[in-house]
C-alpha positions in Angstrom: 1.9 -40.1 1.6 2.1 -36.6 0.2 3.0 -33.6 2.4 2.0 -30.2 1.0 2.5 -26.8 2.5 0.3 -23.9 1.3 -2.2 -26.7 0.7 -5.5 -24.8 1.2 -5.6 -22.8 -2.0 -4.0 -22.3 -5.4 -1.2 -24.6 -6.5 -1.1 -26.4 -3.2 -4.8 -27.3 -3.3 -4.4 -28.5 -6.9 -1.5 -30.6 -5.9 -3.6 -32.2 -3.1 -6.3 -33.0 -5.6 -3.8 -34.6 -8.0 -2.2 -36.6 -5.2 -5.6 -37.8 -3.9 -6.6 -38.9 -7.4 -3.3 -40.9 -7.6 -4.3 -42.7 -4.4 -2.1 -41.0 -2.0 -2.8 -40.1 1.6 -2.5 -36.4 2.4 -0.8 -34.2 5.0 -2.1 -30.7 4.4 -0.5 -27.6 6.0 -1.6 -24.0 5.7 -1.6 -20.9 7.7 -5.2 -20.1 6.9 -7.4 -22.2 9.2 -10.8 -21.7 7.5 -9.5 -22.7 4.1 -7.6 -25.6 5.5 -10.6 -27.0 7.3 -12.7 -26.8 4.1 -9.9 -28.7 2.3 -9.8 -31.3 5.0 -13.5 -31.8 5.0 -13.6 -32.1 1.2 -10.9 -34.8 1.0 -12.4 -36.8 3.9 -15.8 -36.7 2.2 -14.1 -38.1 -0.9 -12.6 -40.9 1.2 -9.0 -39.8 1.1 -7.1 -40.3 4.4 -6.0 -36.8 5.4 -4.2 -35.0 8.2 -4.6 -31.2 8.2 -2.6 -29.0 10.5 -2.3 -25.2 10.7 1.3 -24.4 10.1 3.3 -21.2 9.8 6.3 -22.3 7.7 8.3 -19.4 9.1 8.5 -21.4 12.4 11.0 -24.2 12.4 9.2 -25.6 15.5 5.8 -25.7 13.7 7.2 -27.4 10.7 8.9 -29.9 12.9 5.6 -30.5 14.7 4.0 -31.1 11.3 6.6 -33.8 10.5 6.0 -35.4 13.9 2.3 -35.5 13.3 2.6 -36.8 9.8 4.9 -39.7 10.8 2.8 -40.4 13.8 -0.4 -40.6 11.7 0.9 -42.3 8.5 4.4 -43.6 9.4 6.0 -42.2 6.3 6.3 -39.4 3.8 7.0 -40.0 0.1 6.3 -36.7 -1.6 7.2 -33.4 0.1 5.9 -30.3 -1.6 7.4 -27.2 0.0 4.9 -25.0 -1.7 3.9 -22.2 0.7 4.7 -18.8 -0.6 3.8 -15.1 -0.4 4.3 -11.9 -2.4 3.9 -8.2 -1.4 2.4 -5.2 -3.3 5.9 -3.7 -2.9 7.6 -6.2 -5.2 7.7 -3.8 -8.1 9.9 -1.4 -6.2 13.7 -1.2 -6.4 15.6 -3.1 -3.7 16.5 0.0 -1.7 12.8 1.1 -1.7 11.3 -2.1 -0.4 10.4 -1.8 3.3 12.6 -4.0 5.5 9.5 -5.7 6.9 8.8 -7.0 3.5 12.3 -8.4 3.1 11.9 -10.3 6.4 8.4 -11.6 5.8 9.0 -12.8 2.2 12.4 -14.4 2.8 11.1 -16.1 6.0 8.2 -17.7 4.1 9.5 -18.3 0.6 13.1 -19.3 1.4 13.4 -20.3 5.1 10.0 -22.1 4.9 11.6 -24.4 2.3 14.7 -24.8 4.5 12.5 -25.7 7.5 10.6 -28.3 5.4 13.8 -29.9 4.2 15.3 -30.1 7.7 12.1 -31.5 9.2 11.3 -34.2 6.6 14.3 -35.2 4.5 16.3 -37.0 7.2 13.2 -39.1 8.0 12.5 -39.7 4.4 16.1 -40.9 4.0 15.9 -43.1 7.1 12.7 -44.8 6.0 14.6 -46.2 3.0 11.8 -45.9 0.5 11.5 -44.1 -2.8 10.5 -40.5 -2.5 10.6 -37.0 -4.0 10.9 -33.4 -2.9 9.3 -30.6 -4.9 10.3 -27.0 -3.9 8.1 -24.3 -5.3 10.1 -21.4 -6.7 8.8 -19.2 -9.6 9.9 -18.1 -13.0 11.0 -15.1 -10.9 13.8 -17.4 -9.7 15.1 -17.7 -13.3 15.0 -14.0 -14.4 16.4 -10.8 -13.1 14.8 -8.8 -10.3 16.1 -7.0 -7.2 13.2 -7.3 -4.7 12.6 -9.9 -2.0 10.3 -12.0 -4.1 12.8 -12.5 -6.9 15.6 -12.9 -4.3 13.7 -15.5 -2.4 12.8 -17.5 -5.5 16.4 -17.4 -6.8 17.4 -18.8 -3.4 14.9 -21.7 -3.7 16.2 -22.6 -7.2 19.8 -22.6 -5.9 18.9 -24.6 -2.8 16.9 -27.1 -4.9 19.8 -27.6 -7.4 22.1 -28.3 -4.5 19.6 -30.6 -2.8 19.3 -32.6 -6.0 23.1 -33.0 -6.2 23.4 -33.8 -2.5 20.9 -36.6 -2.9 22.6 -38.0 -6.0 26.0 -38.0 -4.3 24.5 -40.1 -1.4 22.8 -42.5 -3.8 19.6 -41.7 -2.0 16.3 -43.3 -3.0 14.7 -39.9 -2.9 15.1 -37.2 -5.6 14.1 -33.5 -6.0 12.6 -31.0 -8.4 12.1 -27.3 -8.5 8.9 -25.8 -9.7 9.1 -22.5 -11.5 5.6 -21.5 -12.6 4.7 -18.4 -14.6 1.4 -16.5 -14.3 -1.0 -18.8 -12.5 -4.6 -18.1 -11.4 -4.0 -18.0 -7.7 -4.5 -15.5 -4.9 -0.8 -14.9 -4.1 -1.3 -11.2 -4.9 -3.6 -11.1 -1.8 -1.1 -13.0 0.4 -1.1 -10.1 2.9 -4.4 -11.4 4.3 -2.2 -13.9 6.2 0.5 -11.5 7.2 1.0 -11.8 10.9 1.7 -8.1 11.6 0.6 -5.0 9.7 3.9 -3.4 8.5 4.6 0.0 10.1 7.3 1.0 7.7 5.1 1.7 4.6 4.8 5.3 3.5 1.4 6.4 2.1 3.1 6.8 -1.3 4.5 3.3 -1.3 1.2 1.8 -0.2 -0.7 3.6 -3.0 1.9 2.5 -5.6 1.9 -1.0 -4.2 -1.8 -1.4 -4.3 -2.0 -0.1 -7.8 0.6 -2.6 -8.9 -1.3 -5.4 -7.1 -4.5 -4.6 -9.0 -2.6 -4.7 -12.3 -0.9 -8.0 -11.3 -4.2 -9.5 -10.2 -5.6 -8.9 -13.7 -2.6 -10.5 -15.2 -2.9 -13.6 -13.1 -6.6 -13.9 -14.0 -5.4 -14.6 -17.6 -2.8 -17.2 -16.4 -2.8 -20.9 -16.3 -5.1 -22.7 -13.9 -3.4 -24.3 -10.9 -4.5 -27.7 -12.1 -2.2 -27.3 -15.1 0.7 -26.8 -12.7 -0.2 -29.8 -10.6 -0.3 -32.1 -13.6 3.1 -30.9 -14.7 4.5 -31.5 -11.2 3.2 -35.1 -10.9 4.4 -35.9 -14.4 7.9 -34.5 -13.5 8.0 -36.5 -10.3 7.1 -39.7 -12.1 9.8 -39.0 -14.7 12.3 -37.8 -12.1 12.7 -34.5 -14.1 14.3 -31.7 -12.1 13.2 -28.4 -13.7 9.4 -27.9 -13.9 8.7 -24.6 -15.8 4.9 -24.3 -16.6 5.3 -20.7 -17.7 4.1 -18.5 -20.6 6.4 -18.2 -23.6 7.2 -14.6 -23.0 8.6 -15.5 -19.6 10.5 -18.4 -20.9 12.1 -16.1 -23.5 13.2 -13.8 -20.7 14.8 -16.8 -19.0 16.6 -17.8 -22.2 17.9 -14.3 -22.6 19.3 -14.2 -19.1 21.0 -17.6 -19.4 22.5 -16.5 -22.7 23.8 -13.3 -21.1 25.4 -15.3 -18.4 27.1 -17.6 -20.9 28.3 -14.7 -23.0 29.4 -12.7 -19.9 27.3 -9.7 -21.1 25.6 -7.0 -19.0 21.9 -7.6 -18.2 19.5 -6.4 -20.8 17.8 -3.1 -20.2 
């Protein structure tokens, strides 16, 4: 049984296809009801047992309800993909310029959404006594420098996942963990505000214009990125091999990661 949040599009939907092809049953969660229903109908038509449930990962209660429904339907969970994530047009701004509403929304989804998934599913996965795996979706942004909420949230997911992996090892658990840090991928994350619960009221006209211009440029960059299926293949291969770091990123981004790690080792100032 594979549980996937953010499952109705992008990397999440590609993961669902990969898991279905591997013969797994699916628990699909997403905040976008129309896209979620289309995914459910597709997999049912293909003969894959599927449970689809609209879930806002910002809500601990909704994620707990997702776990209740998953175990009631299938009796187990073996692969947990905490994949839901958002970005804002303001992510190119300096930390002090980003509206507070963006800090709350992005951290709630990207970081606390993972925390809610772990709290709802990992105890039950441990109790069932079967082999399993947790994959938390971070980003290459979690391995390079950046001061905005997107980078901060993804650094948090990397740190949380590293600790989770060690916690499970110390307990000799039959489940393991990985962190996914993709680079530029052809997804609609730049349009994540379509699912934002409230229109922010702390955006100035200037910031909105600058943010939308950045979003257009970033959208064009993502259009040249890897397809989501490339990421899904990397994830499933890493799960089978019990490999922790999954970094399907472009070489330029990997080089930025190497430079940051080297700076840390050499106790140097961050590169300009």
